[in-house]
C-alpha positions in Angstrom: 6.8 6.0 -16.4 7.6 2.3 -16.5 10.3 0.5 -18.3 8.5 -0.3 -21.4 7.9 2.9 -23.7 4.6 3.4 -23.9 4.0 1.9 -19.9 2.6 4.9 -18.0 0.1 5.4 -15.1 -1.1 8.6 -14.5 -3.0 9.6 -10.8 -3.3 12.8 -9.2 -2.2 14.0 -6.1 -5.3 13.0 -3.9 -5.2 9.8 -5.3 -1.6 9.1 -4.9 -2.0 10.8 -0.9 -4.9 8.0 -0.3 -2.8 5.0 -1.6 0.5 6.3 0.0 -2.1 6.7 3.5 -3.3 3.3 3.0 -0.1 1.8 2.8 1.3 3.8 5.4 -1.8 2.0 7.9 -0.4 -1.3 6.5 2.9 -0.9 7.2 2.0 0.0 10.8 -0.1 -3.1 11.3 3.0 -4.9 10.8 4.9 -3.7 13.2 6.9 -0.9 11.7 8.1 2.5 12.9 9.9 5.0 12.7 13.5 4.0 12.3 12.6 0.9 11.4 14.5 -0.1 7.9 12.5 -1.5 5.3 13.8 -2.9 1.9 11.5 -2.6 -1.7 12.1 -5.1 -4.1 9.6 -4.0 -7.0 10.0 -3.3 -10.7 9.6 0.6 -11.9 5.5 0.4 -11.2 3.3 2.9 -9.1 3.6 0.7 -6.0 7.3 1.3 -5.6 6.4 4.5 -5.4 3.9 4.3 -3.1 5.9 1.9 -0.9 8.8 4.6 -0.8 6.5 7.6 0.2 4.3 5.4 2.7 7.8 4.5 4.4 8.8 8.3 4.3 5.5 9.2 5.8 6.2 6.9 8.9 9.8 7.7 9.2 10.8 4.2 8.2 14.7 4.5 6.4 13.4 2.5 3.0 16.4 0.9 0.6 15.0 -0.1 -2.8 16.0 -3.2 -4.8 15.2 -3.0 -8.0 13.4 -6.7 -9.5 16.7 -7.2 -11.6 18.9 -8.3 -9.1 19.3 -12.1 -7.8 18.2 -13.9 -5.1 22.0 -13.5 -3.6 22.4 -9.7 -4.6 18.5 -9.1 -2.4 19.4 -11.3 0.5 23.4 -9.3 1.0 21.2 -6.1 0.8 18.9 -7.1 3.2 21.5 -8.4 5.6 23.6 -5.6 5.1 21.0 -2.8 6.1 19.3 -5.0 8.9 16.1 -4.5 7.3 12.8 -5.4 9.7 10.3 -6.1 6.8 10.6 -6.7 2.7 8.0 -5.5 0.4 8.0 -7.5 -2.9 
């Protein structure tokens, strides 16, 4: 379910697993490894869930910053958690 009424997507567990594994491989190719910190700056879309699960799959810690935050707020959160990657 998205932010807007009627904004929804249906996906099977198999499709979700495929997307999560694909994105986990992308994260690994970017040098993200177990214990690294990743910030995620996305609205309520399917890719947010995929990114969170991909981080969990490889053992990376993730911090979700919802897209309504300002650039200054995002910057503060990135610096506070010491993240090595920002997903937008």
